[in-house]
C-alpha positions in Angstrom: 137.2 296.2 139.2 134.4 295.6 136.7 134.5 293.5 133.6 137.9 292.0 132.8 139.6 292.9 129.6 139.2 289.2 128.5 135.5 289.7 128.9 135.6 292.9 126.9 137.4 291.1 124.1 135.1 288.2 124.1 132.1 290.5 124.2 133.5 292.5 121.4 133.9 289.4 119.3 130.1 288.8 119.5 129.2 292.4 118.5 127.9 293.2 115.1 130.8 295.5 114.6 133.0 292.5 114.1 130.9 291.7 111.1 132.4 294.7 109.4 135.7 292.8 109.3 134.2 289.9 107.4 135.6 290.8 104.0 138.4 288.3 104.0 138.4 284.6 103.2 139.3 281.6 105.3 141.8 279.1 104.1 141.4 275.6 105.4 144.7 273.7 105.8 144.6 269.9 105.2 144.7 267.8 108.3 148.3 266.7 109.0 149.1 263.0 108.6 149.0 261.1 111.8 152.5 259.8 112.5 152.9 256.3 113.9 154.5 256.0 117.3 158.0 254.4 117.0 158.8 251.1 118.7 161.0 252.7 121.4 162.0 249.3 122.9 163.4 248.3 119.5 165.2 251.7 119.2 166.7 251.3 122.6 167.8 247.7 121.8 169.5 248.9 118.6 171.2 251.8 120.4 172.7 249.4 123.0 173.9 247.1 120.2 175.3 249.9 118.0 177.4 251.2 120.9 178.3 247.9 122.6 176.2 248.6 125.7 174.4 245.2 125.9 176.2 244.3 129.2 175.0 247.4 131.0 172.2 246.8 133.6 168.5 247.7 132.9 168.3 250.3 135.6 169.3 253.9 136.3 172.9 253.0 137.0 173.4 252.3 133.3 173.0 255.9 132.3 176.3 257.3 133.8 178.1 254.2 132.6 176.8 254.8 129.0 177.7 258.4 129.1 181.3 257.7 130.3 181.8 255.1 127.5 180.4 257.2 124.7 181.2 260.8 125.6 184.1 262.9 126.7 183.5 265.2 129.7 184.6 268.7 130.3 183.6 271.0 133.2 182.6 274.4 131.8 181.5 276.3 134.9 178.0 275.2 135.8 177.9 272.5 133.1 179.4 269.1 132.9 179.6 269.2 129.1 179.5 265.9 127.2 180.3 265.4 123.6 180.6 262.0 121.7 184.2 260.9 121.7 183.8 259.2 118.3 182.6 262.5 116.7 186.0 264.1 117.5 187.6 262.0 114.8 186.1 264.7 112.5 188.0 268.0 112.8 184.9 270.0 112.0 183.2 268.4 115.1 186.2 269.3 117.2 185.8 272.9 116.2 182.1 272.7 116.9 182.8 271.4 120.4 185.3 274.2 121.0 182.7 276.9 119.9 180.0 275.4 122.1 182.3 275.3 125.1 183.3 278.9 124.6 179.7 280.0 124.2 178.7 278.3 127.4 181.5 280.0 129.3 180.6 283.4 127.7 177.0 282.9 128.6 177.9 282.5 132.3 180.2 285.5 132.2 177.4 287.6 130.7 175.0 286.5 133.4 177.7 287.4 136.0 177.6 290.9 134.5 173.9 291.1 134.6 174.0 290.4 138.3 176.7 293.1 139.0 175.1 296.2 140.5 178.2 298.4 139.8 179.2 297.7 136.2 177.8 295.8 133.1 181.0 294.1 132.0 183.2 293.2 135.0 186.4 291.5 134.1 186.2 287.7 134.2 187.6 285.8 137.2 191.2 284.7 136.7 190.2 281.0 136.5 187.5 281.6 134.0 189.9 283.7 131.9 192.4 280.9 131.9 189.8 278.3 130.9 188.6 280.5 128.1 192.1 281.1 126.8 192.8 277.3 126.8 189.6 276.4 125.1 190.0 279.1 122.4 193.3 277.5 121.4 191.7 274.1 120.5 191.8 273.0 116.9 189.8 270.2 115.4 192.7 268.5 113.7 194.7 268.6 116.9 191.8 267.2 118.9 191.5 264.4 116.4 195.1 263.4 116.9 194.8 263.7 120.7 191.8 261.5 120.9 193.4 258.9 118.7 196.4 258.8 121.0 194.7 259.1 124.4 194.6 256.3 126.9 191.2 254.8 127.5 190.9 256.2 131.0 192.5 259.6 130.4 190.3 262.6 131.2 189.5 264.7 128.1 191.2 267.8 129.5 194.5 265.8 129.9 194.2 264.3 126.4 193.5 267.7 125.0 196.7 269.1 126.5 195.6 271.0 129.6 198.6 271.5 131.9 198.3 271.4 135.7 197.5 275.1 136.0 194.7 274.8 133.4 193.3 271.7 135.0 193.2 273.6 138.3 191.5 276.5 136.6 188.8 274.2 135.2 188.1 272.8 138.6 188.1 276.2 140.3 185.9 277.8 137.7 183.4 274.9 137.9 183.2 275.2 141.7 182.8 279.0 141.7 179.9 279.0 139.3 178.2 276.0 140.8 178.6 277.2 144.4 178.0 280.8 143.5 181.4 282.4 144.4 181.8 283.8 140.9 178.3 285.4 141.2 178.6 286.6 144.8 175.9 284.1 145.7 175.7 281.0 147.9 174.3 278.2 145.7 173.9 274.5 146.2 176.8 273.4 144.1 174.8 271.3 141.7 175.9 271.0 138.1 173.9 270.4 134.9 175.0 267.4 132.8 174.7 268.8 129.3 174.9 266.0 126.7 175.2 266.9 123.0 174.0 264.6 120.2 175.3 265.6 116.8 173.0 263.3 114.9 169.3 262.7 115.1 169.9 259.0 115.3 172.1 259.4 118.5 169.6 261.8 120.1 166.5 259.6 119.5 168.4 256.4 120.3 169.8 257.8 123.6 166.4 259.1 124.7 164.8 255.8 123.9 167.6 254.0 125.9 167.0 256.3 128.9 163.3 255.4 128.8 164.2 251.7 129.4 166.1 252.4 132.6 163.4 253.4 135.1 159.6 253.2 135.1 158.9 256.8 135.8 161.4 257.9 133.1 159.6 256.0 130.3 156.6 258.4 129.9 159.0 261.4 129.9 161.3 259.8 127.2 158.9 257.9 125.0 156.7 260.7 123.9 154.9 260.4 120.6 156.6 263.5 119.2 160.2 262.5 120.1 161.1 262.5 116.4 160.2 266.2 116.2 162.0 267.2 119.4 165.5 268.6 119.8 165.8 268.6 123.6 165.1 266.1 126.4 165.4 267.1 130.1 165.5 264.7 133.1 166.5 266.2 136.5 170.1 267.4 136.1 170.4 265.9 132.6 169.9 268.1 129.6 170.2 266.3 126.3 170.3 268.4 123.1 170.2 267.4 119.5 172.6 269.4 117.3 170.5 269.1 114.2 166.8 269.9 113.4 164.5 267.0 112.5 164.3 266.4 108.7 160.9 266.4 107.1 161.6 262.9 105.7 162.9 261.6 109.0 166.5 261.3 107.8 168.9 260.4 110.7 171.2 263.2 109.6 168.6 265.9 110.2 169.0 269.5 109.0 171.9 271.6 110.1 171.0 274.3 112.7 173.2 276.8 111.0 171.2 276.6 107.8 169.2 279.7 108.5 171.5 281.6 110.9 175.3 281.3 111.1 175.1 281.0 114.9 171.9 278.9 114.9 173.4 275.9 116.6 175.1 278.1 119.3 171.8 279.9 119.9 170.0 276.6 120.3 172.5 275.3 122.9 172.9 278.5 124.8 169.1 279.1 124.9 168.6 275.9 126.9 171.7 276.5 128.9 170.6 280.1 129.7 167.4 278.7 131.2 169.5 276.5 133.5 171.9 279.3 134.4 169.0 281.6 135.5 167.3 278.7 137.3 170.5 277.7 139.1 170.9 281.2 140.5 167.2 282.2 141.1 165.4 278.9 141.5 161.6 279.5 141.5 161.8 283.0 142.9 161.2 284.7 139.5 157.9 285.2 137.6 158.1 282.6 134.7 157.8 285.4 132.2 160.7 287.4 133.7 162.7 284.2 133.9 162.1 283.6 130.2 163.0 287.1 129.1 166.3 286.8 131.0 167.2 283.6 129.2 166.1 284.9 125.7 167.9 288.2 126.3 171.2 286.6 127.3 171.4 284.8 123.9 170.7 288.1 122.1 173.5 289.7 124.1 175.9 286.9 123.0 175.0 286.7 119.3 173.1 289.9 118.4 170.0 287.9 117.7 168.0 284.9 119.0 165.9 282.7 116.7 166.1 279.6 118.9 163.1 277.6 120.0 162.6 276.7 123.6 160.1 274.4 125.3 156.5 275.9 125.7 156.8 278.6 128.3 153.6 280.6 128.0 151.0 280.9 130.7 148.0 281.9 128.6 144.9 279.8 128.7 143.1 278.6 125.6 139.4 278.7 124.8 137.6 277.4 121.8 138.6 279.0 118.5 136.9 282.2 117.3 137.6 284.0 114.1 137.8 287.6 113.0 138.5 288.6 109.5 140.4 291.6 108.3 139.8 293.6 105.1 141.5 292.8 101.9 140.7 289.1 101.2 138.8 288.1 98.1 135.3 287.0 98.6 135.4 284.6 95.7 138.3 282.8 97.2 141.8 282.2 95.7 145.3 282.2 97.1 147.0 284.5 99.4 150.5 285.7 98.8 153.2 283.3 100.0 154.6 284.2 103.4 157.3 283.0 105.7 156.6 280.0 107.9 157.9 282.0 110.8 155.5 284.2 112.8 155.8 288.0 112.5 157.7 288.0 115.8 160.7 286.3 114.3 161.1 288.3 111.1 164.1 290.3 112.6 165.2 287.3 114.7 165.4 289.4 117.8 168.2 291.7 116.4 166.3 294.7 117.6 164.9 293.1 120.8 161.7 292.5 118.8 161.0 296.3 118.7 159.9 296.6 115.1 157.3 293.9 115.2 155.9 294.9 118.5 155.4 298.5 117.3 153.6 297.2 114.1 151.5 294.8 116.2 150.6 297.6 118.6 149.4 299.9 115.8 147.5 297.1 114.1 146.0 295.9 117.4 144.7 299.4 118.1 143.0 299.5 114.8 141.2 296.2 115.4 140.2 297.4 118.9 138.7 300.5 117.4 136.8 298.5 114.8 135.2 296.4 117.4 134.7 299.3 119.8 136.9 297.9 122.6 139.8 300.4 123.1 140.0 300.2 126.9 142.1 300.3 128.9 144.3 302.3 126.5 144.8 302.7 122.8 148.4 301.5 123.4 147.5 298.2 125.0 146.3 296.0 122.1 148.5 293.7 120.0 147.4 291.9 116.9 147.5 288.1 116.9 147.5 285.9 113.8 145.5 282.7 113.6 147.4 279.5 112.9 147.9 279.1 109.1 145.3 281.8 108.4 147.1 285.1 107.9 143.9 287.0 107.2 142.3 286.0 110.5 143.2 288.3 113.4 142.5 288.8 117.1 144.1 290.9 119.8 145.9 290.4 123.1 145.4 293.2 125.5 147.9 294.5 128.1 148.8 294.2 130.9 150.7 291.1 129.8 153.3 290.9 132.6 153.0 289.0 135.8 149.8 287.1 136.5 147.9 289.0 133.8 149.4 286.8 131.0 148.0 283.7 132.7 144.6 285.3 133.1 144.2 286.1 129.4 142.1 283.5 127.7 143.3 283.1 124.1 141.4 281.1 121.5 143.1 277.9 120.6 143.7 278.9 117.0 145.7 282.0 118.2 147.5 280.3 121.1 150.8 279.6 119.3 151.1 283.2 118.1 150.2 284.5 121.6 153.2 282.5 123.0 155.5 284.1 120.4 154.0 287.5 121.2 154.7 287.0 124.9 158.3 286.0 124.2 158.9 289.2 122.1 157.0 291.5 124.5 158.7 290.3 127.6 162.2 290.4 126.1 161.7 293.9 124.7 160.4 295.0 128.1 163.6 293.6 129.7 165.6 295.6 127.2 163.6 298.7 128.0 164.1 298.1 131.7 167.8 297.8 131.3 168.3 300.8 129.0 165.5 303.2 129.7 163.9 302.8 133.1 165.4 304.9 135.8 165.7 303.6 139.4 165.0 306.1 142.1 168.7 306.0 143.1 169.7 306.7 139.5 172.0 304.8 137.2 171.3 302.0 134.8 171.8 298.9 136.9 168.2 298.6 138.0 167.8 295.1 136.7 170.8 293.9 138.6 169.5 295.6 141.8 166.1 294.0 141.2 167.5 290.5 140.8 169.7 290.9 143.9 166.6 292.1 145.9 164.7 289.1 144.6 167.4 286.7 145.6 167.8 288.1 149.1 164.1 288.6 149.7 162.4 285.8 147.8 159.1 285.9 149.6 158.4 289.6 149.1 155.9 290.4 146.3 157.7 291.3 143.1 155.6 294.5 142.7 156.8 295.6 146.1 160.4 295.2 145.1 159.7 297.2 141.9 158.0 299.9 143.8 160.9 300.2 146.2 163.4 300.4 143.4 161.5 302.4 140.7 158.8 304.1 142.7 156.0 302.3 140.8 154.9 298.6 140.6 155.8 296.2 137.8 152.3 296.3 136.3 148.7 297.3 137.0 145.3 297.0 135.3 145.1 300.7 134.3 147.6 303.2 132.7 146.9 305.8 135.4 149.0 303.7 137.8 152.2 304.7 135.9 153.4 301.1 136.5 156.5 300.1 134.6 154.5 298.1 132.0 152.5 301.2 131.1 155.6 303.3 130.8 157.0 300.6 128.5 153.9 300.7 126.3 154.1 304.5 126.0 157.8 304.3 125.1 157.1 301.5 122.5 154.5 303.8 120.8 156.9 306.7 120.5 160.3 305.2 119.9 161.7 304.7 116.4 162.2 301.2 115.3 
């Protein structure tokens, strides 16, 4: 097939043509301070004492006991949702719990629609509709009174006023989503234990406590960057902080709705969406397609998605290289202030990342022309920004779907931006596939048909399924293939943002 596009980019970086770009100026950021690793044993001991858990054993059996003591439990479809019982003494927290429960149910109903090959918004099953109606009626002040009056061993649903029919609907809804009946699938029936920690102190303390319970859990829990994390996953357990880390390490953290009114719900449903897709599809999907589905579900729910998820890219890093773009001052000086967010998040996904992808495609093509590396197409190059150096650029070159993303070797100083580029690129491609791509049989339910085909024929190559459904493969090295990715790139170039 000749020299790879990675080779072309690397070769182009060495060409003298790249010197024509060296009009800018590098800014060197100061080295970050090295944070000291906390004493997790001490944190776990303090967590036990603060929550009267000293008598619990020092093994894995202590985890469910601790959760039962500290958290209420509610089945919301796939999720065994846990929320601190003590927090419900604050009516605002009760309203927060309601909104999260509703968002989780709506997420699963949206996924149900995405799997439906006949219509996009099928009516919800009767049990899910009953559960949603009951949860929507919660009020924080009423939950506060109910929790104060409940018996110690009373299930949360009973304390919150669920009648016999509503309790039956909760159980039926949980079973149908876990075993797949609501999705017309046969699934294993497993649930995800989703535990919510409103404060940073509770999140870090609980993770530190988990690390004391089993030897192989310790390296997972006691990571050096725990204070900067907002999620911890262990098998079926998904523990989410409901506040961002504060720069000064304050236990209160920073509210997740500070930047977006639905920031907290985006955070919870982004991690939940990953679990929803995984529960239905397992490992049958390409990681990039899996990610685009989970990101897209959140956009569908809230009209945007600015949530952060664990590192999900497949690009490989190589030592840093630097290219300069015209416009910097040779004598030095300061660049204009810019947002801490990468370009890919400026619109927060409201347009499915269309605007920034179009801009990046146009700028990437100019850079490719400057270094004389326009193959395989003028539409295939996307600009990347170096970490903390807005005047230093590189390019990622399509194809970027399937295995091609993993084959692309990205310099270390562009790697973070490349991951953001992939997130935007794949999610916009999913949107195009849903709204613009035409299956051979007609209609707009091609993605649902593709997912169903993947689930029923998990060992068949994904390109073969795409070819069967659309007449062309998902992707290919050259635009002459008319593969779906090349059709998407042509559409991206001509569509109005």
